[in-house]
Backbone as JSON, one array per atom type, in Angstrom:
{
  "sequence": "MADNPPPPRTRVVLGDAAARRRPADPARTDLAEQTPVGEALVKGLVRAQLALALRLSLVVVAGLGALPLLFAVAPAVGRLKVFGAQLPWLLLGVLSFPFLMLVGVAYVHWAERNEQDFTAVVRRPER",
  "N": [[-257.15, -73.09, 90.68], [-255.39, -70.2, 90.31], [-255.17, -67.52, 87.9], [-252.18, -66.55, 87.4], [-250.13, -63.97, 86.3], [-247.37, -64.46, 84.03], [-243.91, -64.19, 84.94], [-242.07, -61.16, 84.38], [-240.23, -60.87, 81.3], [-236.71, -61.27, 80.89], [-234.24, -59.66, 79.23], [-231.43, -60.92, 77.76], [-228.33, -59.94, 76.69], [-225.63, -60.49, 74.69], [-223.72, -58.62, 74.06], [-223.5, -56.95, 76.21], [-222.14, -58.44, 78.12], [-219.78, -58.84, 76.78], [-218.88, -56.22, 76.67], [-218.14, -55.76, 79.25], [-215.87, -57.23, 79.58], [-212.3, -57.23, 79.91], [-210.07, -55.29, 77.81], [-208.53, -56.87, 74.95], [-205.26, -58.36, 75.08], [-202.65, -57.0, 73.25], [-200.28, -58.45, 72.49], [-200.95, -61.12, 72.96], [-203.09, -61.37, 71.23], [-201.68, -60.99, 68.81], [-200.25, -63.37, 68.82], [-202.29, -65.33, 68.83], [-203.62, -64.74, 66.53], [-201.71, -65.11, 64.64], [-200.12, -63.08, 63.56], [-197.59, -61.01, 61.91], [-196.04, -59.91, 63.99], [-196.58, -61.61, 66.16], [-195.59, -63.97, 65.01], [-192.9, -63.32, 64.85], [-192.28, -63.16, 67.56], [-192.66, -65.86, 68.35], [-190.71, -67.07, 66.69], [-188.43, -66.02, 67.85], [-188.44, -67.29, 70.32], [-188.16, -69.95, 69.53], [-185.68, -69.81, 68.29], [-184.05, -69.15, 70.52], [-184.37, -71.47, 72.03], [-183.26, -73.38, 70.24], [-180.61, -72.43, 70.1], [-179.79, -72.83, 72.73], [-179.97, -75.67, 72.86], [-177.99, -76.37, 70.94], [-175.71, -75.31, 72.07], [-175.48, -76.88, 74.47], [-175.31, -79.39, 73.27], [-172.73, -79.14, 72.15], [-171.23, -79.07, 74.49], [-171.65, -81.68, 75.41], [-170.57, -83.21, 73.33], [-167.89, -82.23, 73.34], [-167.19, -82.86, 75.94], [-167.57, -85.78, 76.2], [-166.54, -86.63, 73.81], [-163.92, -85.9, 73.82], [-162.7, -87.64, 75.52], [-162.05, -90.32, 74.38], [-160.22, -89.34, 72.54], [-158.24, -88.38, 74.2], [-157.38, -90.7, 75.42], [-156.28, -91.98, 73.23], [-154.21, -90.3, 72.52], [-152.68, -90.16, 74.81], [-151.78, -92.95, 75.82], [-151.0, -94.05, 78.28], [-152.67, -92.92, 80.19], [-154.99, -94.18, 79.57], [-154.48, -96.72, 80.54], [-154.55, -96.58, 83.29], [-155.68, -97.66, 86.47], [-158.52, -97.46, 88.44], [-160.15, -97.95, 91.42], [-160.05, -100.65, 90.84], [-160.87, -100.84, 88.26], [-160.39, -100.06, 84.77], [-159.49, -96.78, 83.79], [-160.71, -95.65, 81.33], [-163.06, -97.26, 81.05], [-164.36, -96.7, 83.39], [-164.85, -93.89, 83.2], [-166.19, -93.6, 80.62], [-168.13, -95.58, 80.75], [-169.44, -95.48, 83.21], [-169.33, -92.92, 84.56], [-170.25, -91.25, 82.6], [-173.05, -91.26, 82.47], [-174.16, -89.87, 84.75], [-173.11, -87.4, 84.0], [-174.48, -86.87, 81.62], [-177.07, -86.76, 82.61], [-176.9, -84.56, 84.21], [-176.46, -82.52, 82.27], [-178.95, -82.79, 80.9], [-180.78, -82.01, 82.92], [-179.89, -79.36, 83.3], [-180.48, -78.41, 80.76], [-183.37, -78.54, 80.73], [-183.94, -76.77, 82.8], [-182.88, -74.34, 81.82], [-184.3, -74.09, 79.42], [-186.91, -73.85, 80.36], [-186.62, -71.41, 81.64], [-186.21, -69.79, 79.37], [-188.75, -69.99, 78.28], [-190.25, -68.88, 80.3], [-189.35, -66.24, 80.16], [-190.21, -65.58, 77.56], [-193.02, -65.72, 78.06], [-193.24, -63.63, 79.9], [-192.61, -61.53, 78.22], [-194.84, -61.58, 76.51], [-196.95, -61.16, 78.23], [-196.4, -58.65, 79.28], [-197.51, -55.43, 80.0], [-198.57, -52.92, 77.7], [-196.91, -49.8, 77.14]],
  "CA": [[-255.9, -72.51, 90.28], [-255.52, -68.75, 89.95], [-254.39, -67.11, 86.75], [-251.07, -65.61, 87.75], [-249.39, -63.56, 85.13], [-245.99, -64.91, 84.01], [-242.96, -63.15, 85.37], [-241.62, -60.35, 83.18], [-239.13, -61.42, 80.61], [-235.44, -60.57, 81.08], [-233.55, -59.73, 77.93], [-230.0, -61.17, 77.91], [-227.65, -59.5, 75.47], [-224.17, -60.87, 74.72], [-222.9, -57.42, 73.92], [-223.23, -56.42, 77.56], [-221.09, -59.27, 78.74], [-218.53, -58.51, 76.06], [-218.39, -54.86, 76.98], [-217.53, -55.73, 80.59], [-214.58, -57.89, 79.55], [-211.17, -56.29, 79.7], [-209.6, -55.31, 76.43], [-207.58, -57.94, 74.65], [-203.79, -57.99, 75.15], [-202.18, -57.01, 71.88], [-199.31, -59.51, 72.23], [-201.66, -62.43, 72.9], [-203.83, -61.34, 70.01], [-200.77, -61.27, 67.77], [-199.92, -64.81, 68.85], [-203.44, -66.14, 68.46], [-204.02, -64.53, 65.09], [-200.48, -65.44, 63.87], [-199.69, -61.89, 62.82], [-196.11, -60.94, 61.82], [-195.44, -59.65, 65.36], [-196.67, -62.89, 66.89], [-194.67, -64.89, 64.37], [-191.5, -62.92, 65.25], [-192.12, -63.56, 68.98], [-192.48, -67.34, 68.38], [-189.44, -67.41, 66.12], [-187.43, -65.68, 68.82], [-188.41, -68.38, 71.31], [-187.57, -71.19, 68.87], [-184.24, -69.53, 68.09], [-183.37, -69.22, 71.76], [-184.31, -72.9, 72.42], [-182.24, -74.04, 69.39], [-179.25, -71.98, 70.5], [-179.47, -73.54, 73.95], [-179.71, -77.06, 72.51], [-176.75, -76.52, 70.22], [-174.6, -75.09, 73.07], [-175.35, -78.02, 75.34], [-174.8, -80.48, 72.5], [-171.32, -78.96, 72.01], [-170.7, -79.46, 75.77], [-171.62, -83.14, 75.51], [-169.59, -83.66, 72.29], [-166.59, -81.92, 73.8], [-166.91, -83.63, 77.19], [-167.46, -87.18, 76.0], [-165.75, -86.91, 72.61], [-162.51, -85.61, 74.13], [-162.12, -88.71, 76.28], [-161.35, -91.29, 73.55], [-159.06, -88.68, 71.96], [-157.23, -88.33, 75.3], [-156.83, -92.08, 75.58], [-155.54, -92.29, 72.05], [-153.06, -89.47, 72.52], [-151.92, -90.56, 76.01], [-152.19, -94.37, 76.17], [-150.75, -94.32, 79.72], [-153.86, -92.53, 80.96], [-156.0, -95.22, 79.33], [-154.12, -97.94, 81.27], [-154.69, -96.37, 84.71], [-156.76, -98.38, 87.13], [-159.11, -96.68, 89.61], [-161.06, -98.84, 92.13], [-159.93, -101.96, 90.19], [-161.37, -100.79, 86.89], [-159.58, -99.16, 83.98], [-160.07, -95.42, 83.72], [-161.69, -95.44, 80.25], [-164.35, -97.91, 81.37], [-165.02, -95.98, 84.48], [-165.28, -92.59, 82.67], [-167.15, -93.69, 79.57], [-169.16, -96.54, 81.11], [-170.16, -95.2, 84.46], [-169.49, -91.5, 84.9], [-170.93, -90.51, 81.51], [-174.45, -91.17, 82.72], [-174.44, -88.67, 85.58], [-172.83, -86.2, 83.21], [-175.61, -86.68, 80.71], [-178.26, -86.43, 83.42], [-176.69, -83.17, 84.61], [-176.7, -81.73, 81.07], [-180.33, -82.82, 80.69], [-181.37, -81.15, 83.94], [-179.54, -78.02, 82.99], [-181.28, -78.0, 79.58], [-184.76, -78.29, 81.11], [-183.98, -75.57, 83.61], [-182.72, -73.13, 81.0], [-185.37, -74.04, 78.49], [-188.07, -73.32, 81.07], [-186.35, -70.02, 81.83], [-186.52, -69.19, 78.12], [-190.19, -69.92, 78.08], [-190.78, -67.83, 81.25], [-189.0, -64.91, 79.58], [-191.18, -65.39, 76.45], [-194.33, -65.45, 78.66], [-193.13, -62.27, 80.49], [-192.73, -60.54, 77.09], [-196.21, -61.65, 75.99], [-197.9, -60.57, 79.26], [-195.98, -57.34, 79.66], [-198.45, -54.45, 79.54], [-198.04, -51.91, 76.74], [-196.68, -48.53, 77.87]],
  "C": [[-256.16, -71.08, 89.76], [-254.69, -68.41, 88.75], [-253.37, -66.11, 87.21], [-250.34, -65.22, 86.47], [-247.96, -64.05, 85.15], [-245.02, -63.8, 84.43], [-242.43, -62.38, 84.15], [-240.35, -61.0, 82.61], [-237.83, -60.58, 80.87], [-234.67, -60.77, 79.79], [-232.01, -59.85, 78.27], [-229.29, -60.82, 76.62], [-226.16, -59.82, 75.66], [-223.27, -59.68, 74.68], [-222.59, -56.81, 75.29], [-222.14, -57.12, 78.27], [-219.79, -59.01, 78.08], [-217.97, -57.2, 76.42], [-217.73, -54.86, 78.34], [-216.18, -56.43, 80.61], [-213.44, -56.84, 79.37], [-210.68, -56.34, 78.29], [-208.55, -56.39, 76.16], [-206.14, -57.47, 74.65], [-203.29, -58.04, 73.7], [-201.21, -58.15, 71.55], [-199.97, -60.86, 72.09], [-202.53, -62.48, 71.58], [-202.96, -61.61, 68.84], [-200.39, -62.72, 67.66], [-201.09, -65.6, 68.32], [-203.76, -66.0, 67.02], [-202.83, -64.76, 64.13], [-200.15, -64.24, 62.97], [-198.13, -61.87, 62.69], [-195.44, -60.65, 63.11], [-195.46, -60.93, 66.2], [-195.72, -63.93, 66.33], [-193.22, -64.56, 64.77], [-191.29, -63.35, 66.7], [-191.86, -65.08, 69.07], [-191.15, -67.73, 67.81], [-188.31, -67.08, 67.05], [-187.29, -66.72, 69.91], [-187.82, -69.62, 70.74], [-186.11, -71.02, 68.72], [-183.45, -69.66, 69.35], [-183.29, -70.72, 72.24], [-183.28, -73.65, 71.54], [-180.85, -73.68, 69.78], [-178.83, -72.71, 71.81], [-179.18, -75.01, 73.69], [-178.39, -77.29, 71.82], [-175.57, -76.29, 71.19], [-174.42, -76.29, 73.94], [-174.9, -79.22, 74.56], [-173.25, -80.35, 72.31], [-170.6, -79.33, 73.39], [-170.58, -81.0, 75.86], [-170.59, -83.7, 74.53], [-168.15, -83.39, 72.81], [-166.24, -82.75, 75.05], [-166.68, -85.12, 76.94], [-166.6, -87.54, 74.77], [-164.27, -86.75, 72.86], [-161.84, -86.84, 74.84], [-161.43, -89.78, 75.4], [-160.08, -90.66, 72.87], [-157.95, -88.58, 72.99], [-156.61, -89.68, 75.46], [-156.01, -92.51, 74.39], [-154.18, -91.52, 72.03], [-152.12, -89.86, 73.64], [-152.33, -91.96, 76.42], [-151.95, -94.74, 77.67], [-151.97, -93.99, 80.57], [-154.9, -93.63, 80.78], [-155.68, -96.52, 80.07], [-154.22, -97.78, 82.81], [-155.84, -97.17, 85.25], [-157.2, -97.6, 88.34], [-160.21, -97.62, 90.18], [-161.16, -100.18, 91.35], [-160.48, -101.99, 88.75], [-160.53, -99.81, 86.06], [-160.3, -97.8, 83.83], [-161.03, -95.19, 82.54], [-163.06, -96.06, 80.54], [-165.08, -97.16, 82.42], [-165.61, -94.59, 83.95], [-166.39, -92.71, 81.64], [-168.35, -94.58, 79.95], [-170.03, -96.2, 82.3], [-170.41, -93.73, 84.66], [-170.11, -90.66, 83.75], [-172.4, -90.34, 81.76], [-174.8, -90.02, 83.64], [-174.15, -87.37, 84.83], [-174.0, -85.84, 82.32], [-176.86, -86.27, 81.42], [-178.11, -84.97, 83.81], [-176.94, -82.21, 83.46], [-178.24, -81.69, 80.78], [-181.1, -81.94, 81.67], [-181.11, -79.67, 83.66], [-180.35, -77.55, 81.75], [-182.72, -77.68, 79.92], [-184.87, -77.02, 81.88], [-183.85, -74.32, 82.71], [-183.79, -72.98, 79.95], [-186.66, -73.47, 79.15], [-187.86, -71.81, 81.35], [-186.63, -69.2, 80.53], [-188.01, -68.94, 77.93], [-190.87, -68.93, 79.07], [-190.44, -66.4, 80.72], [-189.97, -64.59, 78.41], [-192.57, -65.01, 77.04], [-194.34, -64.08, 79.29], [-193.28, -61.2, 79.38], [-194.14, -60.5, 76.61], [-197.17, -60.95, 76.97], [-197.54, -59.19, 79.69], [-197.01, -56.29, 79.11], [-197.79, -53.44, 78.64], [-197.91, -50.58, 77.5], [-196.86, -47.43, 76.93]]
}
């Protein structure tokens, strides 16, 4: 066996890798470090989501809550029969579920749009 000298050592420095990284995005840094700017961004998103939830809750309350009021004010409407079933049963017992599903789908769609807008604000490059 011949004495072969060991290969030369290679010095690995973490600073070199860190220097090659792109600079941190200020908005992401604000979010990660929970600075006042990041806190304001998150509060804006929460406020937008809450406003959306309250608006759609009002739609549900007005849509479904108005039906019993209508039947109390106009009893003749409550006695109508459609497809062999009384109108109140049909509206409140059957058609309310597709209405609630539609409101739920709309909420998810608009909530995701709010989140996409938030993400666009966070990722927007500084000018």
